[in-house]
CHARMM-style PDB file with segment names, atoms N, HN, CA, C and O in Angstrom:
ATOM      1  N   MET     1      -7.548  14.041  18.927  1.00  0.00      PROA
ATOM      2  CA  MET     1      -7.517  14.344  20.272  1.00  0.00      PROA
ATOM      3  C   MET     1      -7.599  15.964  20.760  1.00  0.00      PROA
ATOM      4  O   MET     1      -7.106  16.923  20.168  1.00  0.00      PROA
ATOM      5  N   SER     2      -8.179  15.972  21.704  1.00  0.00      PROA
ATOM      6  HN  SER     2      -8.580  15.192  22.185  1.00  0.00      PROA
ATOM      7  CA  SER     2      -8.462  17.184  22.985  1.00  0.00      PROA
ATOM      8  C   SER     2      -6.507  17.652  22.752  1.00  0.00      PROA
ATOM      9  O   SER     2      -5.481  17.048  22.436  1.00  0.00      PROA
ATOM     10  N   GLU     3      -6.971  19.334  23.218  1.00  0.00      PROA
ATOM     11  HN  GLU     3      -7.804  19.825  23.475  1.00  0.00      PROA
ATOM     12  CA  GLU     3      -5.617  20.061  23.407  1.00  0.00      PROA
ATOM     13  C   GLU     3      -5.412  20.192  24.230  1.00  0.00      PROA
ATOM     14  O   GLU     3      -4.590  21.106  24.299  1.00  0.00      PROA
ATOM     15  N   PRO     4      -5.759  19.644  25.538  1.00  0.00      PROA
ATOM     16  CA  PRO     4      -4.768  19.335  26.441  1.00  0.00      PROA
ATOM     17  C   PRO     4      -4.360  18.381  26.850  1.00  0.00      PROA
ATOM     18  O   PRO     4      -3.541  18.165  27.744  1.00  0.00      PROA
ATOM     19  N   THR     5      -5.163  17.458  25.925  1.00  0.00      PROA
ATOM     20  HN  THR     5      -5.828  17.633  25.199  1.00  0.00      PROA
ATOM     21  CA  THR     5      -3.865  16.291  26.064  1.00  0.00      PROA
ATOM     22  C   THR     5      -2.563  15.961  25.494  1.00  0.00      PROA
ATOM     23  O   THR     5      -1.611  15.284  25.881  1.00  0.00      PROA
ATOM     24  N   ARG     6      -2.913  16.904  24.071  1.00  0.00      PROA
ATOM     25  HN  ARG     6      -3.687  17.454  23.757  1.00  0.00      PROA
ATOM     26  CA  ARG     6      -1.853  17.414  22.630  1.00  0.00      PROA
ATOM     27  C   ARG     6      -0.709  17.766  23.757  1.00  0.00      PROA
ATOM     28  O   ARG     6       0.390  17.367  24.142  1.00  0.00      PROA
ATOM     29  N   LYS     7      -1.618  18.698  24.011  1.00  0.00      PROA
ATOM     30  HN  LYS     7      -2.511  19.022  23.698  1.00  0.00      PROA
ATOM     31  CA  LYS     7      -0.286  19.808  25.111  1.00  0.00      PROA
ATOM     32  C   LYS     7       0.507  18.689  26.335  1.00  0.00      PROA
ATOM     33  O   LYS     7       1.722  18.547  26.476  1.00  0.00      PROA
ATOM     34  N   CYS     8      -0.382  18.123  26.971  1.00  0.00      PROA
ATOM     35  HN  CYS     8      -1.369  18.238  26.856  1.00  0.00      PROA
ATOM     36  CA  CYS     8       0.632  16.625  28.170  1.00  0.00      PROA
ATOM     37  C   CYS     8       1.668  15.896  27.630  1.00  0.00      PROA
ATOM     38  O   CYS     8       2.649  15.433  28.212  1.00  0.00      PROA
ATOM     39  N   MET     9       1.340  15.827  26.363  1.00  0.00      PROA
ATOM     40  HN  MET     9       0.543  16.203  25.890  1.00  0.00      PROA
ATOM     41  CA  MET     9       2.072  14.881  25.481  1.00  0.00      PROA
ATOM     42  C   MET     9       3.335  15.735  24.630  1.00  0.00      PROA
ATOM     43  O   MET     9       4.548  15.550  24.725  1.00  0.00      PROA
ATOM     44  N   ALA    10       2.754  16.516  23.959  1.00  0.00      PROA
ATOM     45  HN  ALA    10       1.768  16.666  23.882  1.00  0.00      PROA
ATOM     46  CA  ALA    10       4.361  17.691  23.605  1.00  0.00      PROA
ATOM     47  C   ALA    10       5.191  17.630  25.026  1.00  0.00      PROA
ATOM     48  O   ALA    10       6.266  17.034  25.077  1.00  0.00      PROA
ATOM     49  N   THR    11       4.743  18.146  25.934  1.00  0.00      PROA
ATOM     50  HN  THR    11       3.870  18.630  25.893  1.00  0.00      PROA
ATOM     51  CA  THR    11       5.265  18.380  27.091  1.00  0.00      PROA
ATOM     52  C   THR    11       6.247  17.114  27.519  1.00  0.00      PROA
ATOM     53  O   THR    11       7.449  16.864  27.613  1.00  0.00      PROA
ATOM     54  N   GLU    12       5.080  16.536  27.698  1.00  0.00      PROA
ATOM     55  HN  GLU    12       4.104  16.740  27.621  1.00  0.00      PROA
ATOM     56  CA  GLU    12       6.298  14.889  28.178  1.00  0.00      PROA
ATOM     57  C   GLU    12       6.811  14.555  27.389  1.00  0.00      PROA
ATOM     58  O   GLU    12       7.851  14.052  27.816  1.00  0.00      PROA
ATOM     59  N   LEU    13       6.726  14.458  25.728  1.00  0.00      PROA
ATOM     60  HN  LEU    13       5.881  14.867  25.382  1.00  0.00      PROA
ATOM     61  CA  LEU    13       8.008  13.960  24.622  1.00  0.00      PROA
ATOM     62  C   LEU    13       8.869  15.330  24.320  1.00  0.00      PROA
ATOM     63  O   LEU    13       9.145  15.728  23.188  1.00  0.00      PROA
ATOM     64  N   GLY    14       9.213  15.928  25.463  1.00  0.00      PROA
ATOM     65  HN  GLY    14       8.989  15.606  26.383  1.00  0.00      PROA
ATOM     66  CA  GLY    14       9.649  17.016  25.270  1.00  0.00      PROA
ATOM     67  C   GLY    14       9.520  17.791  23.718  1.00  0.00      PROA
ATOM     68  O   GLY    14      10.439  18.382  23.150  1.00  0.00      PROA
ATOM     69  N   PHE    15       8.498  17.661  23.348  1.00  0.00      PROA
ATOM     70  HN  PHE    15       7.752  17.181  23.808  1.00  0.00      PROA
ATOM     71  CA  PHE    15       9.127  18.294  22.161  1.00  0.00      PROA
ATOM     72  C   PHE    15       8.698  19.985  22.159  1.00  0.00      PROA
ATOM     73  O   PHE    15       8.369  20.569  23.191  1.00  0.00      PROA
ATOM     74  N   HSD    16       8.780  20.751  20.589  1.00  0.00      PROA
ATOM     75  HN  HSD    16       9.048  20.276  19.751  1.00  0.00      PROA
ATOM     76  CA  HSD    16       9.059  22.061  20.422  1.00  0.00      PROA
ATOM     77  C   HSD    16       8.163  22.520  19.586  1.00  0.00      PROA
ATOM     78  O   HSD    16       8.087  21.993  18.476  1.00  0.00      PROA
ATOM     79  N   ARG    17       7.217  23.696  19.970  1.00  0.00      PROA
ATOM     80  HN  ARG    17       7.279  24.124  20.872  1.00  0.00      PROA
ATOM     81  CA  ARG    17       6.189  24.358  18.821  1.00  0.00      PROA
ATOM     82  C   ARG    17       5.063  23.319  18.133  1.00  0.00      PROA
ATOM     83  O   ARG    17       3.943  22.929  18.464  1.00  0.00      PROA
ATOM     84  N   ASN    18       6.018  23.064  16.923  1.00  0.00      PROA
ATOM     85  HN  ASN    18       6.928  23.380  16.654  1.00  0.00      PROA
ATOM     86  CA  ASN    18       4.843  22.073  15.857  1.00  0.00      PROA
ATOM     87  C   ASN    18       5.182  20.920  15.858  1.00  0.00      PROA
ATOM     88  O   ASN    18       4.298  20.299  15.269  1.00  0.00      PROA
ATOM     89  N   GLU    19       6.257  20.002  16.304  1.00  0.00      PROA
ATOM     90  HN  GLU    19       6.976  20.506  16.783  1.00  0.00      PROA
ATOM     91  CA  GLU    19       6.996  18.632  16.227  1.00  0.00      PROA
ATOM     92  C   GLU    19       5.864  17.605  16.459  1.00  0.00      PROA
ATOM     93  O   GLU    19       5.444  16.828  15.601  1.00  0.00      PROA
ATOM     94  N   LEU    20       5.422  17.707  17.747  1.00  0.00      PROA
ATOM     95  HN  LEU    20       5.763  18.338  18.444  1.00  0.00      PROA
ATOM     96  CA  LEU    20       3.933  16.660  17.598  1.00  0.00      PROA
ATOM     97  C   LEU    20       2.905  17.119  16.119  1.00  0.00      PROA
ATOM     98  O   LEU    20       2.960  16.324  15.180  1.00  0.00      PROA
ATOM     99  N   VAL    21       2.327  17.927  16.014  1.00  0.00      PROA
ATOM    100  HN  VAL    21       2.283  18.573  16.777  1.00  0.00      PROA
ATOM    101  CA  VAL    21       1.486  17.867  14.707  1.00  0.00      PROA
ATOM    102  C   VAL    21       3.212  16.944  13.256  1.00  0.00      PROA
ATOM    103  O   VAL    21       3.781  15.905  12.923  1.00  0.00      PROA
ATOM    104  N   GLN    22       3.176  17.617  13.157  1.00  0.00      PROA
ATOM    105  HN  GLN    22       2.713  18.461  13.428  1.00  0.00      PROA
ATOM    106  CA  GLN    22       4.411  17.102  12.266  1.00  0.00      PROA
ATOM    107  C   GLN    22       4.687  15.356  12.215  1.00  0.00      PROA
ATOM    108  O   GLN    22       4.452  14.469  11.395  1.00  0.00      PROA
ATOM    109  N   PHE    23       5.344  15.430  13.634  1.00  0.00      PROA
ATOM    110  HN  PHE    23       5.534  16.150  14.301  1.00  0.00      PROA
ATOM    111  CA  PHE    23       5.209  13.726  13.810  1.00  0.00      PROA
ATOM    112  C   PHE    23       4.021  13.057  13.728  1.00  0.00      PROA
ATOM    113  O   PHE    23       4.282  11.858  13.629  1.00  0.00      PROA
ATOM    114  N   GLN    24       2.769  13.260  13.721  1.00  0.00      PROA
ATOM    115  HN  GLN    24       2.556  14.234  13.802  1.00  0.00      PROA
ATOM    116  CA  GLN    24       1.506  12.869  13.711  1.00  0.00      PROA
ATOM    117  C   GLN    24       1.520  12.638  12.355  1.00  0.00      PROA
ATOM    118  O   GLN    24       1.189  11.495  12.042  1.00  0.00      PROA
ATOM    119  N   THR    25       1.955  13.774  10.991  1.00  0.00      PROA
ATOM    120  HN  THR    25       2.225  14.703  11.245  1.00  0.00      PROA
ATOM    121  CA  THR    25       1.956  13.851   9.999  1.00  0.00      PROA
ATOM    122  C   THR    25       2.319  12.964   9.463  1.00  0.00      PROA
ATOM    123  O   THR    25       1.638  12.141   8.851  1.00  0.00      PROA
ATOM    124  N   ILE    26       3.349  12.986   9.593  1.00  0.00      PROA
ATOM    125  HN  ILE    26       3.902  13.655  10.090  1.00  0.00      PROA
ATOM    126  CA  ILE    26       4.373  11.718   9.164  1.00  0.00      PROA
ATOM    127  C   ILE    26       4.025  10.176   9.231  1.00  0.00      PROA
ATOM    128  O   ILE    26       3.969   9.248   8.424  1.00  0.00      PROA
ATOM    129  N   PHE    27       3.810  10.363  10.647  1.00  0.00      PROA
ATOM    130  HN  PHE    27       3.856  11.116  11.302  1.00  0.00      PROA
ATOM    131  CA  PHE    27       3.143   8.775  10.806  1.00  0.00      PROA
ATOM    132  C   PHE    27       1.599   8.829   9.645  1.00  0.00      PROA
ATOM    133  O   PHE    27       1.227   8.111   8.717  1.00  0.00      PROA
ATOM    134  N   THR    28       1.249   9.607  10.060  1.00  0.00      PROA
ATOM    135  HN  THR    28       1.551  10.191  10.814  1.00  0.00      PROA
ATOM    136  CA  THR    28      -0.089   8.799   9.034  1.00  0.00      PROA
ATOM    137  C   THR    28       0.643   9.336   7.240  1.00  0.00      PROA
ATOM    138  O   THR    28       1.763   9.292   7.749  1.00  0.00      PROA
ATOM    139  N   VAL    29       0.891   9.683   6.013  1.00  0.00      PROA
ATOM    140  HN  VAL    29      -0.018   9.718   5.599  1.00  0.00      PROA
ATOM    141  CA  VAL    29       1.558   9.528   5.444  1.00  0.00      PROA
ATOM    142  C   VAL    29       1.998   8.714   5.315  1.00  0.00      PROA
ATOM    143  O   VAL    29       1.775   8.121   4.260  1.00  0.00      PROA
ATOM    144  N   GLY    30       2.689   8.276   6.050  1.00  0.00      PROA
ATOM    145  HN  GLY    30       2.870   8.759   6.907  1.00  0.00      PROA
ATOM    146  CA  GLY    30       4.383   6.461   5.764  1.00  0.00      PROA
ATOM    147  C   GLY    30       2.454   5.610   5.902  1.00  0.00      PROA
ATOM    148  O   GLY    30       1.610   5.377   5.036  1.00  0.00      PROA
ATOM    149  N   ASN    31       2.470   5.401   7.332  1.00  0.00      PROA
ATOM    150  HN  ASN    31       3.155   5.590   8.036  1.00  0.00      PROA
ATOM    151  CA  ASN    31       1.255   4.407   7.150  1.00  0.00      PROA
ATOM    152  C   ASN    31       0.133   4.729   5.819  1.00  0.00      PROA
ATOM    153  O   ASN    31       0.865   4.479   4.861  1.00  0.00      PROA
ATOM    154  N   GLY    32      -0.546   4.935   5.521  1.00  0.00      PROA
ATOM    155  HN  GLY    32      -1.141   5.138   6.299  1.00  0.00      PROA
ATOM    156  CA  GLY    32      -1.030   4.870   4.382  1.00  0.00      PROA
ATOM    157  C   GLY    32       0.051   4.442   3.387  1.00  0.00      PROA
ATOM    158  O   GLY    32      -0.034   3.414   2.716  1.00  0.00      PROA
ATOM    159  N   ILE    33       1.069   5.299   3.341  1.00  0.00      PROA
ATOM    160  HN  ILE    33       1.138   6.134   3.886  1.00  0.00      PROA
ATOM    161  CA  ILE    33       1.927   4.730   1.871  1.00  0.00      PROA
ATOM    162  C   ILE    33       2.672   2.732   2.105  1.00  0.00      PROA
ATOM    163  O   ILE    33       3.046   2.003   1.185  1.00  0.00      PROA
ATOM    164  N   ALA    34       2.653   2.459   3.318  1.00  0.00      PROA
ATOM    165  HN  ALA    34       2.349   3.051   4.064  1.00  0.00      PROA
ATOM    166  CA  ALA    34       3.134   1.605   4.115  1.00  0.00      PROA
ATOM    167  C   ALA    34       1.221   0.821   3.369  1.00  0.00      PROA
ATOM    168  O   ALA    34       1.237   0.049   2.410  1.00  0.00      PROA
ATOM    169  N   LEU    35       0.350   1.091   3.806  1.00  0.00      PROA
ATOM    170  HN  LEU    35       0.337   1.718   4.585  1.00  0.00      PROA
ATOM    171  CA  LEU    35      -1.002   0.130   3.455  1.00  0.00      PROA
ATOM    172  C   LEU    35      -0.908  -0.129   1.621  1.00  0.00      PROA
ATOM    173  O   LEU    35      -1.313  -1.239   1.277  1.00  0.00      PROA
ATOM    174  N   LEU    36      -0.437   0.761   0.523  1.00  0.00      PROA
ATOM    175  HN  LEU    36      -0.108   1.664   0.803  1.00  0.00      PROA
ATOM    176  CA  LEU    36      -0.492   0.703  -0.081  1.00  0.00      PROA
ATOM    177  C   LEU    36       0.077  -0.561  -1.141  1.00  0.00      PROA
ATOM    178  O   LEU    36      -0.476  -0.707  -2.231  1.00  0.00      PROA
ATOM    179  N   PRO    37       0.934  -1.228  -0.829  1.00  0.00      PROA
ATOM    180  CA  PRO    37       1.274  -2.808  -1.858  1.00  0.00      PROA
ATOM    181  C   PRO    37       0.592  -3.623  -1.290  1.00  0.00      PROA
ATOM    182  O   PRO    37       0.386  -4.605  -2.003  1.00  0.00      PROA
ATOM    183  N   PHE    38      -0.069  -3.695   0.119  1.00  0.00      PROA
ATOM    184  HN  PHE    38       0.098  -2.898   0.698  1.00  0.00      PROA
ATOM    185  CA  PHE    38      -0.940  -4.722   0.437  1.00  0.00      PROA
ATOM    186  C   PHE    38      -2.198  -4.763  -0.128  1.00  0.00      PROA
ATOM    187  O   PHE    38      -2.942  -5.712   0.119  1.00  0.00      PROA
ATOM    188  N   MET    39      -2.704  -3.414  -1.214  1.00  0.00      PROA
ATOM    189  HN  MET    39      -2.100  -2.643  -1.415  1.00  0.00      PROA
ATOM    190  CA  MET    39      -4.045  -3.828  -1.494  1.00  0.00      PROA
ATOM    191  C   MET    39      -3.515  -4.556  -2.724  1.00  0.00      PROA
ATOM    192  O   MET    39      -4.326  -5.309  -3.263  1.00  0.00      PROA
ATOM    193  N   TYR    40      -2.620  -4.492  -3.125  1.00  0.00      PROA
ATOM    194  HN  TYR    40      -1.961  -3.881  -2.687  1.00  0.00      PROA
ATOM    195  CA  TYR    40      -2.353  -5.507  -4.257  1.00  0.00      PROA
ATOM    196  C   TYR    40      -1.677  -6.457  -4.522  1.00  0.00      PROA
ATOM    197  O   TYR    40      -1.479  -6.913  -5.648  1.00  0.00      PROA
ATOM    198  N   LEU    41      -0.980  -7.107  -2.831  1.00  0.00      PROA
ATOM    199  HN  LEU    41      -1.142  -6.737  -1.917  1.00  0.00      PROA
ATOM    200  CA  LEU    41      -0.665  -8.012  -2.811  1.00  0.00      PROA
ATOM    201  C   LEU    41      -1.837  -9.443  -2.066  1.00  0.00      PROA
ATOM    202  O   LEU    41      -1.664 -10.613  -2.409  1.00  0.00      PROA
ATOM    203  N   PHE    42      -2.594  -9.166  -1.383  1.00  0.00      PROA
ATOM    204  HN  PHE    42      -2.735  -8.216  -1.104  1.00  0.00      PROA
ATOM    205  CA  PHE    42      -3.729  -9.410  -0.922  1.00  0.00      PROA
ATOM    206  C   PHE    42      -4.696 -10.597  -1.425  1.00  0.00      PROA
ATOM    207  O   PHE    42      -5.389 -11.499  -0.956  1.00  0.00      PROA
ATOM    208  N   PRO    43      -4.305 -10.022  -2.723  1.00  0.00      PROA
ATOM    209  CA  PRO    43      -6.401 -10.591  -3.526  1.00  0.00      PROA
ATOM    210  C   PRO    43      -5.098 -11.704  -4.075  1.00  0.00      PROA
ATOM    211  O   PRO    43      -5.616 -12.320  -5.006  1.00  0.00      PROA
ATOM    212  N   TRP    44      -3.856 -12.139  -3.919  1.00  0.00      PROA
ATOM    213  HN  TRP    44      -3.435 -11.638  -3.162  1.00  0.00      PROA
ATOM    214  CA  TRP    44      -3.031 -12.856  -4.544  1.00  0.00      PROA
ATOM    215  C   TRP    44      -2.711 -13.846  -4.649  1.00  0.00      PROA
ATOM    216  O   TRP    44      -2.633 -14.808  -5.413  1.00  0.00      PROA
ATOM    217  N   VAL    45      -2.282 -13.066  -2.626  1.00  0.00      PROA
ATOM    218  HN  VAL    45      -2.345 -12.284  -2.005  1.00  0.00      PROA
ATOM    219  CA  VAL    45      -1.240 -14.191  -2.221  1.00  0.00      PROA
ATOM    220  C   VAL    45      -2.017 -14.477  -0.881  1.00  0.00      PROA
ATOM    221  O   VAL    45      -2.075 -13.633   0.014  1.00  0.00      PROA
ATOM    222  N   PRO    46      -2.651 -15.798  -0.789  1.00  0.00      PROA
ATOM    223  CA  PRO    46      -3.254 -16.198   0.517  1.00  0.00      PROA
ATOM    224  C   PRO    46      -2.631 -15.213   2.107  1.00  0.00      PROA
ATOM    225  O   PRO    46      -1.534 -14.968   2.610  1.00  0.00      PROA
ATOM    226  N   MET    47      -3.966 -14.926   2.397  1.00  0.00      PROA
ATOM    227  HN  MET    47      -4.857 -15.125   1.989  1.00  0.00      PROA
ATOM    228  CA  MET    47      -3.841 -13.786   3.963  1.00  0.00      PROA
ATOM    229  C   MET    47      -2.993 -15.012   4.529  1.00  0.00      PROA
ATOM    230  O   MET    47      -1.768 -14.944   4.433  1.00  0.00      PROA
ATOM    231  N   HSD    48      -3.689 -16.325   5.219  1.00  0.00      PROA
ATOM    232  HN  HSD    48      -4.684 -16.380   5.297  1.00  0.00      PROA
ATOM    233  CA  HSD    48      -2.933 -17.216   5.523  1.00  0.00      PROA
ATOM    234  C   HSD    48      -1.075 -17.596   5.571  1.00  0.00      PROA
ATOM    235  O   HSD    48      -0.449 -18.019   6.543  1.00  0.00      PROA
ATOM    236  N   TYR    49      -0.477 -17.237   4.024  1.00  0.00      PROA
ATOM    237  HN  TYR    49      -0.986 -16.894   3.234  1.00  0.00      PROA
ATOM    238  CA  TYR    49       1.291 -17.171   4.339  1.00  0.00      PROA
ATOM    239  C   TYR    49       1.888 -16.147   4.163  1.00  0.00      PROA
ATOM    240  O   TYR    49       3.119 -16.131   4.187  1.00  0.00      PROA
ATOM    241  N   LEU    50       0.913 -14.694   3.874  1.00  0.00      PROA
ATOM    242  HN  LEU    50      -0.086 -14.708   3.855  1.00  0.00      PROA
ATOM    243  CA  LEU    50       1.569 -13.694   3.716  1.00  0.00      PROA
ATOM    244  C   LEU    50       1.922 -12.590   4.668  1.00  0.00      PROA
ATOM    245  O   LEU    50       2.647 -11.596   4.631  1.00  0.00      PROA
ATOM    246  N   VAL    51       0.756 -13.419   5.933  1.00  0.00      PROA
ATOM    247  HN  VAL    51       0.168 -14.227   5.963  1.00  0.00      PROA
ATOM    248  CA  VAL    51       1.413 -12.641   7.387  1.00  0.00      PROA
ATOM    249  C   VAL    51       1.777 -13.263   8.208  1.00  0.00      PROA
ATOM    250  O   VAL    51       1.491 -12.865   9.337  1.00  0.00      PROA
ATOM    251  N   PRO    52       2.499 -14.408   8.097  1.00  0.00      PROA
ATOM    252  CA  PRO    52       3.099 -15.221   8.499  1.00  0.00      PROA
ATOM    253  C   PRO    52       4.800 -14.528   8.201  1.00  0.00      PROA
ATOM    254  O   PRO    52       5.611 -14.288   9.095  1.00  0.00      PROA
ATOM    255  N   ALA    53       4.972 -14.357   7.024  1.00  0.00      PROA
ATOM    256  HN  ALA    53       4.313 -14.551   6.298  1.00  0.00      PROA
ATOM    257  CA  ALA    53       6.030 -13.845   5.904  1.00  0.00      PROA
ATOM    258  C   ALA    53       6.393 -12.462   6.615  1.00  0.00      PROA
ATOM    259  O   ALA    53       7.476 -11.958   6.913  1.00  0.00      PROA
ATOM    260  N   LEU    54       5.389 -12.145   6.733  1.00  0.00      PROA
ATOM    261  HN  LEU    54       4.510 -12.555   6.491  1.00  0.00      PROA
ATOM    262  CA  LEU    54       5.418 -10.521   7.005  1.00  0.00      PROA
ATOM    263  C   LEU    54       6.454 -10.594   8.340  1.00  0.00      PROA
ATOM    264  O   LEU    54       7.483 -10.051   8.741  1.00  0.00      PROA
ATOM    265  N   ASP    55       5.530 -11.588   8.740  1.00  0.00      PROA
ATOM    266  HN  ASP    55       4.694 -12.029   8.414  1.00  0.00      PROA
ATOM    267  CA  ASP    55       6.765 -11.539  10.610  1.00  0.00      PROA
ATOM    268  C   ASP    55       8.011 -12.767  10.581  1.00  0.00      PROA
ATOM    269  O   ASP    55       8.790 -12.599  11.519  1.00  0.00      PROA
ATOM    270  N   LEU    56       8.168 -13.304  10.188  1.00  0.00      PROA
ATOM    271  HN  LEU    56       7.535 -13.441   9.426  1.00  0.00      PROA
ATOM    272  CA  LEU    56       9.728 -13.353   9.038  1.00  0.00      PROA
ATOM    273  C   LEU    56      10.527 -12.080   8.825  1.00  0.00      PROA
ATOM    274  O   LEU    56      11.570 -11.892   9.450  1.00  0.00      PROA
ATOM    275  N   LEU    57      10.015 -11.140   7.886  1.00  0.00      PROA
ATOM    276  HN  LEU    57       9.167 -11.293   7.378  1.00  0.00      PROA
ATOM    277  CA  LEU    57      10.940 -10.159   7.733  1.00  0.00      PROA
ATOM    278  C   LEU    57      11.240  -9.248   8.891  1.00  0.00      PROA
ATOM    279  OT1 LEU    57      12.076  -8.353   8.773  1.00  0.00      PROA
TER     280      LEU     57
END
């Protein structure tokens, strides 16, 4: 993401100092952690059962 885009986004969202960077870091770490269970579920549970079941949750 370019610097002008980042500054504009931080201004529009009302973030101060490094809050946008911290938010992006938390999102990236959370996304990585959320993917770990699926690495183990997909080989054992067929995807056409697992994905609709997750939609119901």
